[in-house]
C-alpha positions as a Markdown table, in Angstrom:
| # | Residue | x | y | z |
|---|---|---|---|---|
| 1 | Unk | 148.1 | 93.0 | 157.8 |
| 2 | Unk | 144.7 | 93.7 | 159.3 |
| 3 | Unk | 143.1 | 90.6 | 160.8 |
| 4 | Unk | 139.5 | 90.5 | 161.9 |
| 5 | Unk | 139.1 | 88.4 | 165.0 |
| 6 | Unk | 135.5 | 87.4 | 165.8 |
| 7 | Unk | 134.3 | 85.8 | 169.0 |
| 8 | Unk | 131.6 | 86.3 | 171.6 |
| 9 | Unk | 131.6 | 86.2 | 175.4 |
| 10 | Unk | 128.4 | 84.0 | 175.4 |
| 11 | Unk | 130.0 | 81.0 | 173.7 |
| 12 | Unk | 130.8 | 79.3 | 177.0 |
| 13 | Unk | 127.0 | 79.1 | 177.8 |
| 14 | Unk | 126.8 | 76.1 | 175.5 |
| 15 | Unk | 128.4 | 73.7 | 177.9 |
| 16 | Unk | 128.3 | 70.1 | 179.1 |
| 17 | Unk | 131.3 | 69.9 | 181.5 |
| 18 | Unk | 131.8 | 66.1 | 181.1 |
| 19 | Unk | 131.8 | 66.4 | 177.3 |
| 20 | Unk | 134.9 | 66.7 | 175.1 |
| 21 | Unk | 133.5 | 69.8 | 173.5 |
| 22 | Unk | 133.1 | 71.9 | 176.6 |
| 23 | Unk | 133.3 | 75.6 | 177.4 |
| 24 | Unk | 136.9 | 75.3 | 178.7 |
| 25 | Unk | 138.1 | 74.9 | 175.1 |
| 26 | Unk | 137.3 | 78.4 | 174.1 |
| 27 | Unk | 138.3 | 79.9 | 177.4 |
| 28 | Unk | 141.8 | 78.3 | 176.9 |
| 29 | Unk | 142.0 | 79.9 | 173.5 |
| 30 | Unk | 141.0 | 83.3 | 174.8 |
| 31 | Unk | 143.6 | 83.1 | 177.6 |
| 32 | Unk | 146.4 | 82.2 | 175.1 |
| 33 | Unk | 145.5 | 85.0 | 172.7 |
| 34 | Unk | 145.5 | 87.5 | 175.5 |
| 35 | Unk | 148.7 | 86.2 | 177.1 |
| 36 | Unk | 150.6 | 86.3 | 173.8 |
| 37 | Unk | 149.4 | 89.9 | 173.2 |
| 38 | Unk | 147.6 | 88.8 | 170.1 |
| 39 | Unk | 144.1 | 89.9 | 170.9 |
| 40 | Unk | 145.0 | 93.5 | 171.0 |
| 41 | Unk | 146.8 | 93.3 | 167.6 |
| 42 | Unk | 143.8 | 92.1 | 165.8 |
| 43 | Unk | 140.6 | 93.9 | 165.0 |
| 44 | Unk | 138.4 | 92.2 | 167.6 |
| 45 | Unk | 134.7 | 92.3 | 167.0 |
| 46 | Unk | 131.8 | 90.6 | 168.6 |
| 47 | Unk | 129.7 | 88.1 | 166.7 |
| 48 | Unk | 126.1 | 88.8 | 165.8 |
| 49 | Unk | 123.5 | 86.0 | 165.4 |
| 50 | Unk | 122.9 | 84.5 | 162.0 |
| 51 | Unk | 119.5 | 85.4 | 160.6 |
| 52 | Unk | 116.8 | 82.9 | 159.7 |
| 53 | Unk | 117.6 | 83.5 | 156.0 |
| 54 | Unk | 121.2 | 82.7 | 156.5 |
| 55 | Unk | 120.4 | 79.5 | 158.3 |
| 56 | Unk | 117.7 | 78.4 | 155.7 |
| 57 | Unk | 120.2 | 78.8 | 152.9 |
| 58 | Unk | 121.8 | 75.6 | 154.3 |
| 59 | Unk | 119.5 | 73.9 | 156.9 |
| 60 | Unk | 116.0 | 72.4 | 156.6 |
| 61 | Unk | 113.3 | 74.4 | 158.3 |
| 62 | Unk | 112.1 | 71.4 | 160.2 |
| 63 | Unk | 115.5 | 71.0 | 161.9 |
| 64 | Unk | 115.6 | 74.7 | 162.9 |
| 65 | Unk | 112.2 | 74.3 | 164.4 |
| 66 | Unk | 113.5 | 71.3 | 166.4 |
| 67 | Unk | 116.3 | 73.4 | 167.8 |
| 68 | Unk | 113.7 | 76.1 | 168.8 |
| 69 | Unk | 111.6 | 73.5 | 170.6 |
| 70 | Unk | 114.7 | 72.2 | 172.4 |
| 71 | Unk | 115.4 | 75.8 | 173.6 |
| 72 | Unk | 112.2 | 75.6 | 175.7 |
| 73 | Unk | 113.4 | 72.5 | 177.6 |
| 74 | Unk | 114.8 | 73.3 | 181.0 |
| 75 | Unk | 117.6 | 70.7 | 180.7 |
| 76 | Unk | 120.4 | 69.5 | 178.5 |
| 77 | Unk | 119.2 | 67.0 | 175.9 |
| 78 | Unk | 121.1 | 64.8 | 173.5 |
| 79 | Unk | 120.5 | 65.0 | 169.7 |
| 80 | Unk | 122.5 | 61.8 | 169.4 |
| 81 | Unk | 125.1 | 60.0 | 171.4 |
| 82 | Unk | 127.7 | 62.7 | 170.8 |
| 83 | Unk | 125.8 | 66.0 | 170.4 |
| 84 | Unk | 124.1 | 67.9 | 173.2 |
| 85 | Unk | 121.9 | 71.0 | 173.4 |
| 86 | Unk | 121.2 | 73.2 | 176.4 |
| 87 | Unk | 118.3 | 75.7 | 176.7 |
| 88 | Unk | 120.6 | 78.4 | 175.3 |
| 89 | Unk | 122.5 | 76.3 | 172.7 |
| 90 | Unk | 120.4 | 77.4 | 169.7 |
| 91 | Unk | 121.1 | 81.0 | 170.5 |
| 92 | Unk | 124.8 | 80.3 | 170.9 |
| 93 | Unk | 124.9 | 78.2 | 167.7 |
| 94 | Unk | 123.4 | 81.2 | 165.8 |
| 95 | Unk | 126.1 | 83.4 | 167.3 |
| 96 | Unk | 128.7 | 80.9 | 166.1 |
| 97 | Unk | 127.4 | 80.8 | 162.5 |
| 98 | Unk | 126.9 | 84.6 | 162.6 |
| 99 | Unk | 130.5 | 85.0 | 163.8 |
| 100 | Unk | 131.8 | 83.2 | 160.8 |
| 101 | Unk | 129.5 | 85.3 | 158.5 |
| 102 | Unk | 130.9 | 88.5 | 160.1 |
| 103 | Unk | 134.5 | 87.4 | 159.5 |
| 104 | Unk | 133.7 | 86.6 | 155.9 |
| 105 | Unk | 131.8 | 89.9 | 155.4 |
| 106 | Unk | 134.7 | 91.9 | 156.7 |
| 107 | Unk | 137.2 | 90.3 | 154.4 |
| 108 | Unk | 135.0 | 90.6 | 151.3 |
| 109 | Unk | 134.2 | 94.2 | 152.1 |
| 110 | Unk | 137.9 | 95.0 | 152.3 |
| 111 | Unk | 137.7 | 95.9 | 156.0 |
| 112 | Unk | 140.3 | 93.3 | 156.8 |
| 113 | Unk | 142.9 | 91.3 | 154.9 |
| 114 | Unk | 142.0 | 88.0 | 156.5 |
| 115 | Unk | 139.9 | 86.7 | 159.4 |
| 116 | Unk | 139.9 | 84.4 | 162.4 |
| 117 | Unk | 136.6 | 83.2 | 163.8 |
| 118 | Unk | 137.0 | 81.7 | 167.3 |
| 119 | Unk | 133.5 | 80.2 | 167.7 |
| 120 | Unk | 131.7 | 77.3 | 169.2 |
| 121 | Unk | 129.9 | 75.0 | 169.0 |
| 122 | Unk | 131.8 | 73.8 | 166.0 |
| 123 | Unk | 130.0 | 73.2 | 162.7 |
| 124 | Unk | 131.5 | 70.9 | 160.1 |
| 125 | Unk | 129.5 | 67.8 | 161.0 |
| 126 | Unk | 126.1 | 69.5 | 161.0 |
| 127 | Unk | 124.2 | 68.3 | 157.9 |
| 128 | Unk | 121.2 | 70.2 | 156.5 |
| 129 | Unk | 118.7 | 68.0 | 158.3 |
| 130 | Unk | 120.4 | 67.6 | 161.7 |
| 131 | Unk | 123.2 | 68.3 | 164.0 |
| 132 | Unk | 125.8 | 65.6 | 164.8 |
| 133 | Unk | 129.4 | 65.2 | 166.0 |
| 134 | Unk | 129.3 | 68.0 | 168.6 |
| 135 | Unk | 127.9 | 70.4 | 165.9 |
| 136 | Unk | 124.6 | 72.1 | 165.7 |
| 137 | Unk | 124.8 | 74.5 | 162.7 |
| 138 | Unk | 127.1 | 74.2 | 159.7 |
| 139 | Unk | 129.0 | 77.4 | 160.4 |
| 140 | Unk | 131.3 | 77.5 | 157.4 |
| 141 | Unk | 128.7 | 76.4 | 154.9 |
| 142 | Unk | 126.3 | 79.2 | 156.1 |
| 143 | Unk | 129.1 | 81.7 | 155.7 |
| 144 | Unk | 129.9 | 80.4 | 152.2 |
| 145 | Unk | 126.3 | 80.7 | 151.1 |
| 146 | Unk | 126.3 | 84.3 | 152.5 |
| 147 | Unk | 129.4 | 85.1 | 150.5 |
| 148 | Unk | 127.7 | 83.8 | 147.3 |
| 149 | Unk | 124.3 | 85.5 | 147.9 |
| 150 | Unk | 125.4 | 88.8 | 149.3 |
| 151 | Unk | 128.8 | 89.4 | 147.7 |
| 152 | Unk | 128.4 | 87.5 | 144.4 |
| 153 | Unk | 131.4 | 85.3 | 145.0 |
| 154 | Unk | 131.4 | 82.7 | 142.3 |
| 155 | Unk | 134.2 | 80.3 | 143.4 |
| 156 | Unk | 134.9 | 79.4 | 147.0 |
| 157 | Unk | 137.6 | 77.0 | 148.2 |
| 158 | Unk | 136.9 | 75.3 | 151.5 |
| 159 | Unk | 139.8 | 73.3 | 153.1 |
| 160 | Unk | 139.0 | 71.2 | 156.1 |
| 161 | Unk | 142.1 | 69.9 | 158.0 |
| 162 | Unk | 140.2 | 68.8 | 161.1 |
| 163 | Unk | 141.1 | 65.1 | 161.8 |
| 164 | Unk | 137.5 | 64.2 | 161.3 |
| 165 | Unk | 135.8 | 64.3 | 157.9 |
| 166 | Unk | 133.7 | 67.4 | 157.3 |
| 167 | Unk | 130.6 | 65.5 | 156.3 |
| 168 | Unk | 128.2 | 68.4 | 157.0 |
| 169 | Unk | 130.1 | 70.8 | 154.8 |
| 170 | Unk | 130.4 | 68.2 | 152.1 |
| 171 | Unk | 126.7 | 67.6 | 152.2 |
| 172 | Unk | 125.9 | 71.3 | 151.7 |
| 173 | Unk | 127.9 | 71.5 | 148.5 |
| 174 | Unk | 128.0 | 67.9 | 147.1 |
| 175 | Unk | 126.2 | 68.9 | 143.9 |
| 176 | Unk | 127.5 | 72.5 | 143.7 |
| 177 | Unk | 130.4 | 73.3 | 141.4 |
| 178 | Unk | 130.8 | 76.8 | 142.7 |
| 179 | Unk | 132.5 | 75.4 | 145.9 |
| 180 | Unk | 135.6 | 73.2 | 145.9 |
| 181 | Unk | 135.6 | 71.3 | 149.1 |
| 182 | Unk | 138.8 | 69.5 | 150.2 |
| 183 | Unk | 138.9 | 67.4 | 153.4 |
| 184 | Unk | 142.0 | 65.8 | 154.8 |
| 185 | Unk | 141.0 | 63.4 | 157.6 |
| 186 | Unk | 141.8 | 60.2 | 159.4 |
| 187 | Unk | 140.1 | 57.2 | 158.0 |
| 188 | Unk | 138.6 | 55.1 | 159.4 |
| 189 | Unk | 137.3 | 57.4 | 162.1 |
| 190 | Unk | 134.1 | 59.2 | 163.0 |
| 191 | Unk | 131.8 | 59.8 | 161.1 |
| 192 | Unk | 133.0 | 57.1 | 158.8 |
| 193 | Unk | 132.5 | 59.2 | 155.6 |
| 194 | Unk | 134.8 | 60.8 | 153.1 |
| 195 | Unk | 136.1 | 58.0 | 150.9 |
| 196 | Unk | 138.4 | 58.6 | 147.9 |
| 197 | Unk | 135.5 | 58.1 | 145.6 |
| 198 | Unk | 133.1 | 60.6 | 147.2 |
| 199 | Unk | 133.8 | 63.3 | 144.6 |
| 200 | Unk | 130.6 | 65.2 | 144.2 |
| 201 | Unk | 127.6 | 64.5 | 141.9 |
| 202 | Unk | 126.2 | 65.6 | 138.5 |
| 203 | Unk | 127.9 | 68.8 | 137.2 |
| 204 | Unk | 129.8 | 69.1 | 140.5 |
| 205 | Unk | 131.6 | 65.8 | 140.1 |
| 206 | Unk | 135.2 | 66.4 | 141.0 |
| 207 | Unk | 134.5 | 69.4 | 143.2 |
| 208 | Unk | 134.5 | 67.3 | 146.4 |
| 209 | Unk | 138.0 | 66.0 | 147.2 |
| 210 | Unk | 138.5 | 63.6 | 150.0 |
| 211 | Unk | 141.9 | 62.6 | 151.3 |
| 212 | Unk | 141.3 | 59.7 | 153.8 |
| 213 | Unk | 144.5 | 59.2 | 155.6 |
| 214 | Unk | 145.3 | 56.1 | 157.8 |
| 215 | Unk | 146.2 | 56.9 | 161.4 |
| 216 | Unk | 149.8 | 57.5 | 162.3 |
| 217 | Unk | 150.7 | 60.1 | 159.7 |
| 218 | Unk | 152.5 | 63.3 | 160.7 |
| 219 | Unk | 153.9 | 66.6 | 159.5 |
| 220 | Unk | 155.7 | 65.3 | 156.4 |
| 221 | Unk | 152.7 | 63.5 | 155.0 |
| 222 | Unk | 150.4 | 66.5 | 155.4 |
| 223 | Unk | 153.0 | 68.8 | 153.9 |
| 224 | Unk | 153.2 | 66.5 | 150.8 |
| 225 | Unk | 149.4 | 66.4 | 150.5 |
| 226 | Unk | 149.2 | 70.2 | 150.5 |
| 227 | Unk | 152.0 | 70.4 | 148.0 |
| 228 | Unk | 150.8 | 67.7 | 145.6 |
| 229 | Unk | 147.1 | 67.8 | 146.0 |
| 230 | Unk | 145.7 | 71.0 | 147.5 |
| 231 | Unk | 148.0 | 73.5 | 145.7 |
| 232 | Unk | 147.3 | 72.2 | 142.2 |
| 233 | Unk | 143.6 | 71.8 | 142.9 |
| 234 | Unk | 143.5 | 75.4 | 144.1 |
| 235 | Unk | 145.4 | 76.7 | 141.2 |
| 236 | Unk | 143.1 | 75.0 | 138.7 |
| 237 | Unk | 139.9 | 76.2 | 140.5 |
| 238 | Unk | 141.2 | 79.8 | 141.0 |
| 239 | Unk | 139.0 | 80.7 | 144.1 |
| 240 | Unk | 137.9 | 84.1 | 144.9 |
| 241 | Unk | 137.7 | 83.3 | 148.7 |
| 242 | Unk | 139.3 | 80.6 | 150.8 |
| 243 | Unk | 137.6 | 79.3 | 154.0 |
| 244 | Unk | 139.3 | 76.9 | 156.3 |
| 245 | Unk | 137.9 | 74.5 | 158.9 |
| 246 | Unk | 140.8 | 74.5 | 161.3 |
| 247 | Unk | 140.7 | 71.6 | 163.7 |
| 248 | Unk | 143.7 | 70.7 | 166.0 |
| 249 | Unk | 142.6 | 67.2 | 166.8 |
| 250 | Unk | 145.2 | 65.6 | 164.4 |
| 251 | Unk | 147.9 | 66.5 | 166.9 |
| 252 | Unk | 149.8 | 63.6 | 168.5 |
| 253 | Unk | 148.6 | 64.6 | 172.0 |
| 254 | Unk | 144.9 | 64.8 | 171.1 |
| 255 | Unk | 142.8 | 62.2 | 173.0 |
| 256 | Unk | 140.2 | 61.5 | 170.3 |
| 257 | Unk | 142.2 | 60.5 | 167.2 |
| 258 | Unk | 145.4 | 58.8 | 166.0 |
| 259 | Unk | 147.3 | 61.3 | 163.9 |
| 260 | Unk | 150.8 | 62.6 | 164.8 |
| 261 | Unk | 150.9 | 66.2 | 163.7 |
| 262 | Unk | 152.9 | 68.7 | 165.7 |
| 263 | Unk | 152.1 | 72.4 | 166.3 |
| 264 | Unk | 154.9 | 73.3 | 163.9 |
| 265 | Unk | 153.3 | 71.0 | 161.3 |
| 266 | Unk | 149.9 | 72.8 | 161.7 |
| 267 | Unk | 151.7 | 76.1 | 161.4 |
| 268 | Unk | 153.0 | 75.0 | 158.0 |
| 269 | Unk | 149.5 | 74.1 | 156.8 |
| 270 | Unk | 148.2 | 77.5 | 157.8 |
| 271 | Unk | 151.0 | 79.3 | 156.1 |
| 272 | Unk | 150.5 | 77.2 | 152.9 |
| 273 | Unk | 146.8 | 78.2 | 152.9 |
| 274 | Unk | 147.6 | 81.8 | 153.4 |
| 275 | Unk | 150.0 | 81.6 | 150.5 |
| 276 | Unk | 147.3 | 80.0 | 148.4 |
| 277 | Unk | 145.0 | 82.9 | 149.2 |
| 278 | Unk | 147.6 | 85.5 | 148.6 |
| 279 | Unk | 148.5 | 84.1 | 145.2 |
| 280 | Unk | 145.0 | 83.3 | 144.0 |
| 281 | Unk | 142.5 | 85.7 | 145.6 |
| 282 | Unk | 144.3 | 88.7 | 147.0 |
| 283 | Unk | 144.7 | 87.1 | 150.4 |
| 284 | Unk | 141.0 | 86.7 | 151.1 |
| 285 | Unk | 140.9 | 83.9 | 153.7 |
| 286 | Unk | 139.0 | 83.2 | 156.9 |
| 287 | Unk | 140.0 | 80.5 | 159.4 |
| 288 | Unk | 137.2 | 78.9 | 161.5 |
| 289 | Unk | 137.9 | 76.9 | 164.6 |
| 290 | Unk | 136.5 | 73.4 | 164.6 |
| 291 | Unk | 137.9 | 70.5 | 166.8 |
| 292 | Unk | 140.8 | 70.0 | 169.1 |
| 293 | Unk | 140.4 | 68.4 | 172.6 |
| 294 | Unk | 143.8 | 68.9 | 174.2 |
| 295 | Unk | 143.6 | 72.4 | 175.6 |
| 296 | Unk | 147.3 | 73.2 | 175.3 |
| 297 | Unk | 147.3 | 72.0 | 171.7 |
| 298 | Unk | 144.2 | 73.9 | 170.8 |
| 299 | Unk | 145.2 | 77.2 | 172.5 |
| 300 | Unk | 148.7 | 77.2 | 171.1 |
| 301 | Unk | 147.5 | 76.2 | 167.7 |
| 302 | Unk | 145.0 | 79.0 | 167.5 |
| 303 | Unk | 147.7 | 81.4 | 168.8 |
| 304 | Unk | 150.0 | 80.3 | 166.1 |
| 305 | Unk | 147.2 | 80.8 | 163.6 |
| 306 | Unk | 146.9 | 84.4 | 164.7 |
| 307 | Unk | 150.6 | 84.9 | 164.3 |
| 308 | Unk | 150.3 | 83.5 | 160.7 |
| 309 | Unk | 147.5 | 85.9 | 159.8 |
| 310 | Unk | 149.3 | 88.8 | 161.3 |
| 311 | Unk | 152.4 | 88.1 | 159.2 |
| 312 | Unk | 154.6 | 87.0 | 162.2 |
| 313 | Unk | 157.3 | 84.3 | 161.8 |
| 314 | Unk | 156.8 | 83.0 | 165.4 |
| 315 | Unk | 155.8 | 79.4 | 166.0 |
| 316 | Unk | 155.1 | 78.4 | 169.6 |
| 317 | Unk | 155.4 | 74.6 | 170.0 |
| 318 | Unk | 156.0 | 73.7 | 173.6 |
| 319 | Unk | 154.9 | 70.1 | 173.1 |
| 320 | Unk | 157.3 | 69.4 | 170.2 |
| 321 | Unk | 157.1 | 66.5 | 167.8 |
| 322 | Unk | 155.9 | 63.0 | 168.8 |
| 323 | Unk | 158.6 | 61.3 | 170.8 |
| 324 | Unk | 157.7 | 57.7 | 170.0 |
| 325 | Unk | 160.4 | 56.7 | 167.5 |
| 326 | Unk | 158.0 | 55.8 | 164.8 |
| 327 | Unk | 158.9 | 56.6 | 161.2 |
| 328 | Unk | 156.5 | 58.6 | 159.0 |
| 329 | Unk | 154.4 | 56.1 | 157.0 |
| 330 | Unk | 154.4 | 56.3 | 153.2 |
| 331 | Unk | 151.9 | 58.7 | 151.7 |
| 332 | Unk | 152.9 | 58.6 | 148.1 |
| 333 | Unk | 150.4 | 55.9 | 147.1 |
| 334 | Unk | 147.5 | 57.8 | 148.5 |
| 335 | Unk | 148.6 | 61.1 | 146.9 |
| 336 | Unk | 148.9 | 59.2 | 143.5 |
| 337 | Unk | 145.3 | 57.8 | 143.9 |
| 338 | Unk | 143.8 | 61.2 | 144.7 |
| 339 | Unk | 145.7 | 62.9 | 141.8 |
| 340 | Unk | 144.5 | 60.2 | 139.4 |
| 341 | Unk | 140.9 | 60.4 | 140.5 |
| 342 | Unk | 140.9 | 64.2 | 140.2 |
| 343 | Unk | 142.8 | 64.3 | 136.9 |
| 344 | Unk | 145.9 | 66.0 | 138.2 |
| 345 | Unk | 149.1 | 65.1 | 136.2 |
| 346 | Unk | 151.4 | 62.6 | 137.7 |
| 347 | Unk | 154.4 | 63.9 | 139.6 |
| 348 | Unk | 157.8 | 62.5 | 140.6 |
| 349 | Unk | 157.2 | 60.0 | 143.4 |
| 350 | Unk | 153.7 | 59.0 | 142.4 |
| 351 | Unk | 153.0 | 55.3 | 142.7 |
| 352 | Unk | 152.7 | 53.5 | 139.3 |
């Protein structure tokens, strides 16, 4: 397989060393990809900045002007309690969004089978009118709009398996039936959105699918969710492109959340999504890096993702499964609720 790998050497310029989303995250990923010999096996290209038209397809002009004004500040400022901007952050955020666009463009042009966008700052919390949750621009939403406007793609599946709800991506497409947005996330947890009954509006009702999972769930629960929810939704929707917000903060060793996934469990999710793309849309899929705040987990997770996209069977999981003796909580009732809300037929094991 040919995998396009998009990143940019300037991404570390967006940095606040005491912050969880710091430049060391992407440096750790780069080191891991190089050490495993993966960088040289992918078609590595440098991100180019998203244009104004690309950004305005998702974000309000007033918000973009605010980011421009902040660029003139000679200091780091906070947009909110969680989200910072340095004098170069708007430039770097445009390179992040543009990197995802470049990965999508290559896959849709047939220059690559699939894509990996290792970008930052992350994007899935950025709503049209503002940044939030470490995110400045809605990277994956910007790329999805580009795919629609420049390539005529009519149906896009976005799957967000970051541990936090992708509220920004959801906001961009909440009333749009051309995008099926599915988010698996810990609930309750920041940003506090993404309930079962947030399902889209108007003619797009049913095209937003939230799977709010209580803390403590692990590989088995996520595998069941993918089998019984994401697979049948994808088959019914028949996407022409799959985009993935890949966060690794649901791992048991991550400091910011309370899920118990392992790296092997994450590998299974990636392989399932690749299988979905191969079955339904000729393998057209791009993975976009979002959260993950344990550097070992993040770097090995992205390395495993590169193996998946390259067709390798390898899974590197030096941390192993959680060693706390806790049993996997029951997930059947939640799966049954989601299937009922979204008119999927009942399956064996569904709660009555």
